[in-house]
Backbone atoms as SQL, in Angstrom:
CREATE TABLE atoms (id INTEGER PRIMARY KEY, chain TEXT, resi INTEGER, resn TEXT, atom TEXT, x REAL, y REAL, z REAL);
INSERT INTO atoms VALUES
  (1, 'A', 1, 'MET', 'N', 76.319, 60.346, 159.033),
  (2, 'A', 1, 'MET', 'CA', 75.464, 61.102, 157.894),
  (3, 'A', 1, 'MET', 'C', 74.618, 60.111, 157.108),
  (4, 'A', 2, 'SER', 'N', 73.691, 59.609, 157.583),
  (5, 'A', 2, 'SER', 'CA', 72.289, 59.065, 156.988),
  (6, 'A', 2, 'SER', 'C', 72.385, 59.468, 155.322),
  (7, 'A', 3, 'THR', 'N', 71.745, 58.630, 154.080),
  (8, 'A', 3, 'THR', 'CA', 70.982, 59.319, 153.620),
  (9, 'A', 3, 'THR', 'C', 69.707, 59.435, 153.440),
  (10, 'A', 4, 'PRO', 'N', 68.510, 59.947, 152.451),
  (11, 'A', 4, 'PRO', 'CA', 67.244, 60.636, 152.918),
  (12, 'A', 4, 'PRO', 'C', 66.819, 59.260, 152.176),
  (13, 'A', 5, 'VAL', 'N', 66.062, 58.386, 152.697),
  (14, 'A', 5, 'VAL', 'CA', 65.204, 57.571, 151.596),
  (15, 'A', 5, 'VAL', 'C', 63.788, 58.014, 150.375),
  (16, 'A', 6, 'LEU', 'N', 64.095, 57.941, 149.971),
  (17, 'A', 6, 'LEU', 'CA', 63.326, 58.016, 148.276),
  (18, 'A', 6, 'LEU', 'C', 62.010, 57.828, 148.650),
  (19, 'A', 7, 'SER', 'N', 61.233, 58.903, 148.755),
  (20, 'A', 7, 'SER', 'CA', 59.951, 58.844, 149.137),
  (21, 'A', 7, 'SER', 'C', 59.149, 59.777, 149.459),
  (22, 'A', 8, 'ARG', 'N', 57.515, 59.999, 149.153),
  (23, 'A', 8, 'ARG', 'CA', 56.948, 61.908, 148.846),
  (24, 'A', 8, 'ARG', 'C', 56.541, 62.544, 150.235),
  (25, 'A', 9, 'PRO', 'N', 57.382, 62.978, 150.788),
  (26, 'A', 9, 'PRO', 'CA', 56.635, 63.954, 151.581),
  (27, 'A', 9, 'PRO', 'C', 55.209, 64.374, 151.986),
  (28, 'A', 10, 'THR', 'N', 54.900, 64.403, 153.188),
  (29, 'A', 10, 'THR', 'CA', 53.446, 64.704, 153.009),
  (30, 'A', 10, 'THR', 'C', 53.454, 66.484, 153.156),
  (31, 'A', 11, 'SER', 'N', 54.294, 66.850, 153.601),
  (32, 'A', 11, 'SER', 'CA', 54.047, 69.067, 153.287),
  (33, 'A', 11, 'SER', 'C', 55.164, 68.818, 152.346),
  (34, 'A', 12, 'GLY', 'N', 54.873, 69.988, 151.660),
  (35, 'A', 12, 'GLY', 'CA', 56.082, 70.802, 150.720),
  (36, 'A', 12, 'GLY', 'C', 56.219, 70.610, 149.823),
  (37, 'A', 13, 'LYS', 'N', 54.778, 70.074, 149.269),
  (38, 'A', 13, 'LYS', 'CA', 54.609, 69.082, 147.768),
  (39, 'A', 13, 'LYS', 'C', 53.553, 70.258, 147.170),
  (40, 'A', 14, 'LEU', 'N', 53.422, 69.589, 145.398),
  (41, 'A', 14, 'LEU', 'CA', 52.650, 71.068, 145.083),
  (42, 'A', 14, 'LEU', 'C', 51.642, 69.592, 144.227),
  (43, 'A', 15, 'VAL', 'N', 51.879, 68.775, 143.866),
  (44, 'A', 15, 'VAL', 'CA', 51.245, 67.735, 142.914),
  (45, 'A', 15, 'VAL', 'C', 51.063, 66.494, 144.575),
  (46, 'A', 16, 'ALA', 'N', 52.261, 65.535, 143.520),
  (47, 'A', 16, 'ALA', 'CA', 52.446, 64.595, 144.020),
  (48, 'A', 16, 'ALA', 'C', 53.269, 64.516, 145.651),
  (49, 'A', 17, 'GLY', 'N', 54.105, 65.797, 145.338),
  (50, 'A', 17, 'GLY', 'CA', 55.159, 65.391, 146.079),
  (51, 'A', 17, 'GLY', 'C', 56.838, 64.363, 145.274),
  (52, 'A', 18, 'VAL', 'N', 56.383, 64.723, 143.999),
  (53, 'A', 18, 'VAL', 'CA', 57.619, 63.213, 143.525),
  (54, 'A', 18, 'VAL', 'C', 58.289, 64.578, 143.397),
  (55, 'A', 19, 'CYS', 'N', 58.516, 65.402, 142.929),
  (56, 'A', 19, 'CYS', 'CA', 59.516, 66.178, 143.132),
  (57, 'A', 19, 'CYS', 'C', 60.042, 66.909, 144.200),
  (58, 'A', 20, 'ALA', 'N', 59.460, 66.944, 145.495),
  (59, 'A', 20, 'ALA', 'CA', 59.854, 67.312, 146.524),
  (60, 'A', 20, 'ALA', 'C', 60.784, 65.823, 146.943),
  (61, 'A', 21, 'GLY', 'N', 60.278, 64.717, 146.991),
  (62, 'A', 21, 'GLY', 'CA', 60.950, 63.428, 147.118),
  (63, 'A', 21, 'GLY', 'C', 62.203, 63.176, 146.302),
  (64, 'A', 22, 'LEU', 'N', 62.282, 63.073, 145.422),
  (65, 'A', 22, 'LEU', 'CA', 63.821, 63.503, 144.629),
  (66, 'A', 22, 'LEU', 'C', 64.855, 64.318, 144.797),
  (67, 'A', 23, 'ALA', 'N', 64.350, 65.784, 145.022),
  (68, 'A', 23, 'ALA', 'CA', 65.443, 67.019, 145.688),
  (69, 'A', 23, 'ALA', 'C', 65.789, 66.772, 147.168),
  (70, 'A', 24, 'ARG', 'N', 64.712, 66.478, 148.295),
  (71, 'A', 24, 'ARG', 'CA', 65.441, 66.006, 149.530),
  (72, 'A', 24, 'ARG', 'C', 65.884, 64.579, 149.484),
  (73, 'A', 25, 'ARG', 'N', 66.006, 64.070, 148.824),
  (74, 'A', 25, 'ARG', 'CA', 66.989, 62.755, 148.829),
  (75, 'A', 25, 'ARG', 'C', 68.271, 62.986, 147.520),
  (76, 'A', 26, 'PHE', 'N', 68.509, 63.866, 147.308),
  (77, 'A', 26, 'PHE', 'CA', 69.644, 64.150, 146.039),
  (78, 'A', 26, 'PHE', 'C', 70.230, 65.730, 146.761),
  (79, 'A', 27, 'GLY', 'N', 69.585, 66.206, 147.844),
  (80, 'A', 27, 'GLY', 'CA', 70.287, 67.076, 148.888),
  (81, 'A', 27, 'GLY', 'C', 70.363, 68.958, 148.010),
  (82, 'A', 28, 'LEU', 'N', 69.183, 68.669, 146.687),
  (83, 'A', 28, 'LEU', 'CA', 69.012, 69.956, 145.807),
  (84, 'A', 28, 'LEU', 'C', 67.730, 70.750, 146.622),
  (85, 'A', 29, 'PRO', 'N', 67.129, 72.077, 146.191),
  (86, 'A', 29, 'PRO', 'CA', 66.054, 72.744, 146.569),
  (87, 'A', 29, 'PRO', 'C', 64.835, 72.534, 145.655),
  (88, 'A', 30, 'ALA', 'N', 63.899, 72.165, 145.925),
  (89, 'A', 30, 'ALA', 'CA', 62.114, 71.228, 145.778),
  (90, 'A', 30, 'ALA', 'C', 62.323, 72.159, 144.455),
  (91, 'A', 31, 'ASN', 'N', 62.890, 73.461, 144.875),
  (92, 'A', 31, 'ASN', 'CA', 61.830, 74.364, 143.064),
  (93, 'A', 31, 'ASN', 'C', 62.507, 74.124, 142.099),
  (94, 'A', 32, 'VAL', 'N', 63.824, 74.130, 142.349),
  (95, 'A', 32, 'VAL', 'CA', 64.762, 73.420, 141.324),
  (96, 'A', 32, 'VAL', 'C', 64.806, 72.214, 140.427),
  (97, 'A', 33, 'VAL', 'N', 64.339, 71.082, 141.257),
  (98, 'A', 33, 'VAL', 'CA', 64.125, 69.924, 140.684),
  (99, 'A', 33, 'VAL', 'C', 62.194, 69.980, 140.028),
  (100, 'A', 34, 'ARG', 'N', 62.146, 70.976, 140.668),
  (101, 'A', 34, 'ARG', 'CA', 60.758, 71.494, 139.741),
  (102, 'A', 34, 'ARG', 'C', 60.730, 72.326, 138.056),
  (103, 'A', 35, 'LEU', 'N', 61.717, 72.921, 137.951),
  (104, 'A', 35, 'LEU', 'CA', 62.330, 73.504, 136.913),
  (105, 'A', 35, 'LEU', 'C', 62.779, 73.237, 136.165),
  (106, 'A', 36, 'ILE', 'N', 63.533, 71.838, 136.587),
  (107, 'A', 36, 'ILE', 'CA', 64.437, 70.940, 135.797),
  (108, 'A', 36, 'ILE', 'C', 63.374, 70.183, 134.803),
  (109, 'A', 37, 'PHE', 'N', 62.228, 69.631, 135.405),
  (110, 'A', 37, 'PHE', 'CA', 60.979, 69.083, 135.306),
  (111, 'A', 37, 'PHE', 'C', 60.277, 69.849, 133.889),
  (112, 'A', 38, 'VAL', 'N', 59.987, 70.500, 135.027),
  (113, 'A', 38, 'VAL', 'CA', 59.112, 71.768, 134.347),
  (114, 'A', 38, 'VAL', 'C', 59.906, 71.506, 132.620),
  (115, 'A', 39, 'LEU', 'N', 61.046, 71.891, 132.468),
  (116, 'A', 39, 'LEU', 'CA', 61.755, 71.788, 131.425),
  (117, 'A', 39, 'LEU', 'C', 62.320, 71.016, 130.552),
  (118, 'A', 40, 'SER', 'N', 62.463, 70.005, 130.933),
  (119, 'A', 40, 'SER', 'CA', 62.347, 68.759, 130.685),
  (120, 'A', 40, 'SER', 'C', 60.798, 68.662, 129.583),
  (121, 'A', 41, 'CYS', 'N', 60.087, 68.813, 130.383),
  (122, 'A', 41, 'CYS', 'CA', 58.568, 68.505, 129.119),
  (123, 'A', 41, 'CYS', 'C', 58.401, 69.032, 127.898),
  (124, 'A', 42, 'VAL', 'N', 59.348, 69.792, 127.435),
  (125, 'A', 42, 'VAL', 'CA', 59.325, 70.414, 126.603),
  (126, 'A', 42, 'VAL', 'C', 60.101, 69.651, 125.258),
  (127, 'A', 43, 'LEU', 'N', 61.124, 68.763, 125.867),
  (128, 'A', 43, 'LEU', 'CA', 61.881, 68.602, 125.262),
  (129, 'A', 43, 'LEU', 'C', 60.862, 66.925, 124.770),
  (130, 'A', 44, 'PRO', 'N', 61.347, 66.175, 123.751),
  (131, 'A', 44, 'PRO', 'CA', 59.945, 64.679, 124.056),
  (132, 'A', 44, 'PRO', 'C', 60.570, 63.722, 124.733),
  (133, 'A', 45, 'GLY', 'N', 59.193, 62.861, 124.875),
  (134, 'A', 45, 'GLY', 'CA', 60.118, 61.908, 126.135),
  (135, 'A', 45, 'GLY', 'C', 59.079, 61.751, 126.983),
  (136, 'A', 46, 'PRO', 'N', 59.361, 60.421, 127.934),
  (137, 'A', 46, 'PRO', 'CA', 58.314, 60.297, 128.477),
  (138, 'A', 46, 'PRO', 'C', 58.081, 60.522, 129.727),
  (139, 'A', 47, 'GLN', 'N', 58.919, 62.281, 129.805),
  (140, 'A', 47, 'GLN', 'CA', 58.950, 62.123, 131.414),
  (141, 'A', 47, 'GLN', 'C', 57.300, 62.625, 132.627),
  (142, 'A', 48, 'VAL', 'N', 56.201, 62.939, 131.320),
  (143, 'A', 48, 'VAL', 'CA', 55.026, 63.009, 131.978),
  (144, 'A', 48, 'VAL', 'C', 54.845, 61.232, 133.101),
  (145, 'A', 49, 'LEU', 'N', 55.183, 60.400, 131.916),
  (146, 'A', 49, 'LEU', 'CA', 54.956, 59.054, 132.521),
  (147, 'A', 49, 'LEU', 'C', 55.726, 58.572, 133.957),
  (148, 'A', 50, 'VAL', 'N', 57.215, 58.621, 133.625),
  (149, 'A', 50, 'VAL', 'CA', 57.928, 58.532, 134.766),
  (150, 'A', 50, 'VAL', 'C', 57.231, 59.473, 135.846),
  (151, 'A', 51, 'TYR', 'N', 56.841, 60.766, 135.819),
  (152, 'A', 51, 'TYR', 'CA', 56.909, 61.321, 136.870),
  (153, 'A', 51, 'TYR', 'C', 55.048, 59.702, 137.434),
  (154, 'A', 52, 'ALA', 'N', 54.516, 59.538, 136.833),
  (155, 'A', 52, 'ALA', 'CA', 53.457, 59.559, 137.098),
  (156, 'A', 52, 'ALA', 'C', 53.321, 57.964, 137.779),
  (157, 'A', 53, 'ALA', 'N', 54.394, 57.503, 137.347),
  (158, 'A', 53, 'ALA', 'CA', 55.314, 55.800, 137.924),
  (159, 'A', 53, 'ALA', 'C', 55.304, 56.419, 139.016),
  (160, 'A', 54, 'LEU', 'N', 56.614, 57.061, 138.955),
  (161, 'A', 54, 'LEU', 'CA', 57.246, 57.362, 140.632),
  (162, 'A', 54, 'LEU', 'C', 55.632, 57.642, 141.522),
  (163, 'A', 55, 'TRP', 'N', 54.730, 58.248, 140.832),
  (164, 'A', 55, 'TRP', 'CA', 54.084, 58.828, 141.889),
  (165, 'A', 55, 'TRP', 'C', 52.948, 57.546, 142.523),
  (166, 'A', 56, 'ILE', 'N', 53.095, 56.207, 141.640),
  (167, 'A', 56, 'ILE', 'CA', 52.654, 55.132, 141.834),
  (168, 'A', 56, 'ILE', 'C', 53.179, 54.256, 142.927),
  (169, 'A', 57, 'VAL', 'N', 54.504, 54.282, 142.696),
  (170, 'A', 57, 'VAL', 'CA', 55.966, 53.380, 143.062),
  (171, 'A', 57, 'VAL', 'C', 56.143, 53.785, 144.225),
  (172, 'A', 58, 'LEU', 'N', 57.215, 55.760, 144.685),
  (173, 'A', 58, 'LEU', 'CA', 57.415, 55.527, 145.919),
  (174, 'A', 58, 'LEU', 'C', 56.342, 55.964, 147.057),
  (175, 'A', 59, 'PRO', 'N', 57.016, 55.434, 148.305),
  (176, 'A', 59, 'PRO', 'CA', 55.284, 55.317, 149.363),
  (177, 'A', 59, 'PRO', 'C', 56.161, 56.908, 150.179),
  (178, 'A', 60, 'LYS', 'N', 54.976, 57.276, 150.519),
  (179, 'A', 60, 'LYS', 'CA', 54.236, 58.392, 151.662),
  (180, 'A', 60, 'LYS', 'C', 55.182, 58.371, 152.439),
  (181, 'A', 61, 'ASP', 'N', 56.101, 59.504, 153.184),
  (182, 'A', 61, 'ASP', 'CA', 56.913, 59.383, 153.811),
  (183, 'A', 61, 'ASP', 'C', 55.875, 59.720, 155.537),
  (184, 'A', 62, 'THR', 'N', 56.649, 58.048, 156.016),
  (185, 'A', 62, 'THR', 'CA', 55.786, 58.451, 157.089),
  (186, 'A', 62, 'THR', 'C', 56.382, 58.709, 158.530),
  (187, 'A', 63, 'ASN', 'N', 57.823, 58.803, 158.420),
  (188, 'A', 63, 'ASN', 'CA', 58.130, 60.027, 159.433),
  (189, 'A', 63, 'ASN', 'C', 58.132, 61.156, 159.897),
  (190, 'A', 64, 'ARG', 'N', 57.965, 62.287, 158.905),
  (191, 'A', 64, 'ARG', 'CA', 57.629, 63.709, 159.102),
  (192, 'A', 64, 'ARG', 'C', 55.874, 64.041, 158.660);
């Protein structure tokens, strides 16, 4: 079994597909990853900057 490549899907995304891509890579439901991200925004830290960086760095999924 091959590990899914970390990329942003073109379908099933809400904003940029970062959470959906992370969820697919780690085998989690996308809504769980989205919820974790939203809850983490309550804590101080660079969550939004990390999301923006991943949006720029992660390639769009061309296979699906």
